[in-house]
N, C-alpha and C positions, 0 to 999 in steps of 0.2 A: 504494500500500500504506500502511496505517496504521502510523505509526512511534512515536506517543506519545499518551497520554491524560493530560490535566491536569484537575484538579477544584479549584474554589474555593468556599469557604463565604462567601457574600455576603448580608448582612442590612441591611435599611433600617429605621430606628426609627419605623415608622408608628404604633405604639401611643401615641406621645407626643401626637398630635393626634386619636387615636381614628379615624383613617382605616382603613377595612376592618372596623370593629366591627359585630358582629351578635349574634344570640342566644347564641352559644356561643364566639365568637372575639374576642379583643382581643390581637392579636399584632404581630410585626414581619415585614412582608413580606420573604421571603427566597428565595434561589435557590441550589440546588445547580447550579453553573455549570460546564459541561464544554467543554473545547477538545480536538478531535481533530486531530492533525497528520498529514499525509500526506507521502510522499516526493516529491510533486509541488510541495511548498511551500505548498499550500492548507491552510487550517485550517477545520474545521467546528465550529460552536458549537451547543450545546444546553443546556437547563436544565430542571429541575423545580422547581415552586413549593412552598415550605413556609411555615410561619407563625412561624418563629423557632426556639425551642428544639427540638432534634431534627434541625435541618438537618445537623449533623455526622454523624448516623447515615446519612442518605441519601448524603452525600459518601463515607462509608466503604463503602457498598454499591456505589457507582460504581467505586471503586478495586478492590473485590473482583471485579467483573464485567468489568473491563478486559481480563482475560486472553482473553476471547472476541473481542476487537476488534483488539488489537495484532498486527501481522504479517499482516493479511488485507486484501483489497480491500473497500471499503464494501458492494458488492453481494453479497458472499459471506456476510455475517453474517445469521444467521437469528434471529428474535425468540425462539423457544423455547429457543435456546441460552442466552439470558440469563434469561428469566423462569422457566425450569425447570432451571437449573443443578443437577445432582444433589447438590452439596454445600451449596447455598444454598436449595433449594426449601422446606426445612423452616421457613424464616423467612417464608414466605408465597408459594407458587407463584401467579403471575399476580395478585398483589394486594399492596397495602401498599407498604412501602419497596422491596422488590425490583422490583415493577412500575414504581414511580416512578423509581428509579435506572436501570432499563432504558430507560424513556422518554427520560431525558436523553441517554443514549448513542445510542439509535436515532434520535432527532431530530437529533442532531449529525451522524450518518452521512448522513441525508437532506439536511441543510444542505450537507454537503460535496459530495454528488452534484449538487445544484442549482447550487452555485457552479461546479463543474467544467463544467457545461453552460451557464453564463452566464445563468441564468434565475431569476426569483423562484420560490419554491417552488410557489405556486399554478399558475403556468404550466408548470413542470416536470412536476408531477403531471398536469395537465389534458392535456398533450401526450404522455404515455406511451401506448404501444400497450395495447390491452385485455389482451393476454396478459401483459404486464409487471405491470399492476395486479392481475390475478387471481393471479399468482405471488407477489405481495407479501402476500396475505391468508392467514391461518391459519384454515381453515374447521373446524378441530377443535372438536367440541362444538356446532357450529352447524347441522349437516346437517338437523336436524328443523325448522329455521326458514328456512334459505336454503342453496341448493346452489351450487357453482361455476357450473353452467349458468345458474341464475337471475341470479347476479351478472353473468355475461357479457352476458346480455340487457339488464340495466339499463345497463351501461357502453356497450354498442353503441348503445342508444337515445340515450345521452348525446352521441353524435357528431352527431345530428340537431339542427339549429338552433343548434349551438355558436357559430357566428360572430355570430348575432343576439344571443344572450345575452351574449357578450363585449362586443359593441358597446354594449349597454345599461349594463353595469357601467362601461365606460370613460367613458360620458357622464354617468351619474347617480350612480355609486357604489353601495355595498351598504348597505341599511338597518341602523340601529343603535339601541340604547337605552342610556341612561346609568344607572348605579347610584350615581353620585357624590352625588346629592341626599339619599339616605336612609339613611346609616349609622346604626346604632342608638344609638351614643354621642353623636350630634350633638344639641345643644339645639334647641328648636323654632324659634327665630329663625333659626338657621343653615340648618335644613331649608327654611324658607320662602324665605329669600334665595337659596339654591342652586337651588330649583325655579324661582323667577322668572327667574334668570339662564339656566337651561337652556332655558326657553321662549323667552327673547329670543335665544338662540343657535341656535334652530331645532329643538330636540329636541321630538318629539311622542310619545315613549315613554320612561318613566322607571320605575325600580324602587326600592322601599323595603324595608328590613329589618323583619320582625315577629318575634314570639316572646318579647318582654318581657311585662310586665304588659299584659293585654288592653286596659284602658282607655287606656294609653299608645299602643298600636298604633292604636286607634280615633281618638284625638286627632291623631296624626301623619298618619294617612291622610286625615283631614278637611283638614288644612293643605295637603297636597300636592294633593289633588283640587281644592281651591278655586283653586289657582294654575294648574291645567292648562286649556288651551282645550278646547272641545267636540271629542269624537272622539279626544283623546289617550289613549294606553294607559298604564295604571298596573299594574305587576306587583308582587307581594309575594313575599318570600323568608323562610322560617322556619328555614332552616339546621338541619333535622332535630330541632328541640327538642321538638316535640309528640309525644305518643302519638296513636294513630289517632283515638280518640274526641275527644281535645282538639283535634286538627286540624279535625275536622268541626264541632265546636261553635264554635271560633274563627272559622272561615270563615263560619259562620252570621251572625256579627256583622259581619265585614269585607266580606261580599259586597255590602253596601249601597253600597260605594264603587266598584263595578263593576270589580274587578280582572280583568285578562286572564288571569293565571295565578297559582297559588300554587306556589312553588318549594320543593322539599325539605320537604314538610309533615310528614314523619316519617322514621324511620331509613332510611338509604340502602339497606340490604339487605332491607328489608321489602317485598317485591314484592306480597304479598297485601294488606298494609296500604295501599300506594299505590293498589291497585285499589279498595279500599273507599272511600278518600277521593275518588278520581276519580269514582266513581259518585254519591257523596253531594253533592259540591260543583258538579257540572255545572250550567250551562254553563261555569263557571270551569274552565280547563284546569289539569291537574297537570303541572308541569315538574320534571325531576330528571335527574341524571347526573353532576354534577361530582365526586361522591365514590363513584360506582359503580366497583367494583373492576376489572371486566373486561367483555369482550364478552358473556359468558354471562349476567351480570346484566342487561345491556341486552336480550338476547334474551328473558329471562323477563318483563321489564317490558312489552315489546311484545306478547308472546304473551298476557299476562294483560289487555291493554287498560288497563294501569295508568298510562300517561303519555300526555299529549297533545303534549308538547314534549320533544325529546331534547337534553339539555345536556351532551354529551360534553366532557370536558376534554382538552386537548392533551397532557398529560403525566401525569395520574393513572393512566390506562391506559398500556400500554407503547408509546407513541409512534405515529408515523404509520401503521405497519402495522395496529395494532389499531384505530385510528381509522377506517381504510378499511373494515374489517369492520363497524364500527358504523354508518357512513354507509350502507353497502349494506343492512344490516338495516332502518334507518329508511326507506329508499326502498321496500323490499319491503312494510313494514307501513303506509306512508303517513303516517309521523310526521315533522313538520317538525323540522329541526335548528337550534337556536340555541345555539351552543357557549358553554360557560362561559368567562368571562375574568375580568378584575378584578385578580387577583394579578400580581405583577411578571413582565413578559414575556408574560403570557397573551394580552393583546390583540394583541401583535405576532404571536404564533403563530396564533391562531384565525382571523384575517382570511384567511390562506391556505387554511385548511381549509374555511371557509364559501364562499369563492369557488370552490374546486374542486368542492365539493358542488353548487353551483348549476350550474356549467358541465357537469359530467360525470355526476352521480348524481341528485340531487333534481330538477333542471331547473325549479324554480319558486321564486319569491320569496314566495309566499303563506305567511304566518306565520313567515317567516324574518327574524331580526335577529341582529346580533352585539352582544354586551355590550361596554360601554365604561366605563372609569373613567379619571379624569384624573390618575392618580398614576404617577410614576416613569418616564415615557417618555423623559425627558431623559437617562437613563443608557444608551440604546441608540444605536448608530450609524445605524440605519434605523428610527426610531420611526414609529408609526402616524400617519396623517393623516386626521382626521375634520373634515368641513365640512358644516354644516347638518344634523347628525344622520346623516351617511352616511360610511362608510369609503371612502377613495379607494384605488385599486388600487396596491399596492406594486410598484416597478419594479426595485429593486436585486436582484442575484443572491442567492439563499439564503433562509433562513427567518426573517430579521429579528430574531434575538435576540442578535446580537453586542453585548456590553457594551463601553462605553468603558473603556479601560485605567485611566483616572483614577478612574472609579467603582468598579472592582474594588479598587483600592488604598485608596480612601477608606473603603469599607464592608466590607472584608474582616474576617471575624470570627475571633478576638477582638482582633486586633492593629491593625486599621485605625484611623486617626484618629477616625472617627465613634464608635468604641467604647472608645477608651482613656480 
């Protein structure tokens, strides 16, 4: 039984070095960090990622939602009880702060379950019976796109060839790409040096930020492409800054650098806009999802043929349960999943989701990659391991986002030593 919920406002001063900078963001990578204590003595940990100011709002939302968790068994808590709390839903049912706070709590509950089973999260999910996975998914507002019966068929097929797929990951790891070479605030020399180092370290897929002055984007793309070997992938990310026509025009210039995808070319909620961009810029793929509010937006993006790559975020939507729904939708529509990572703890999270997707849902590595950035992993007790541009399978029990106590103390806002 859950006996207590603790929440910490933890912020890292990444803006000082312009780490994480893009067309709209220059912030301090932050975590609404949650610890859920049980009467067994186990503690489940979860977080949601924010960008600095406002993290206190998400922390307050977690405290307000904790009433649905304390005094109950982890398996008893239903997602809708949090995302559609009748007294909080006016703040944003299934979207925004409420969904993100719910995700921190729900992810911590799943972490607790995996720890109790003594398994890393990817294995815990992958070894759940089909009925348990189906019961974990809210199919509300999805029935016109996927039914429980269709989801069951996908998951049952996921049992076929499971051992072979697992053996491949154990030997080779999961493909990845790095965003660390191309933050928008980095000077050209730093971009060039980081790209050279990435190639030397075995990376064959990198991402750059675009959406500043177009001539700057063109110049920086030329620098990165010149350093990449033949066949290497270059992705671009506009972080929603363009209008639809601007996106189409900008990609007309940038297409000469052979980008594999353009990420968030316009507003996250503009499903029809994404569809227009996707049609206009093909064969360049449109990728989006990190700021998509919920499973319904993903449903519409896929129904409209608006995206070629699904970039679900581990905690922007309401945690593991809603991610399961989105993975099943992606499998139904044949859209590869490359989860959004980057922010603090997100790489640790999404490795589990991508591995589970390959083992039990998508069953293919074609077009699948996990995002990686090289920031802040040292603050976790079970940080990601990436070798030669591939994630190695995590082996410790849980969801890999337990923070080191000394990191919480150092970067606790506003009274930690890093902020005083």
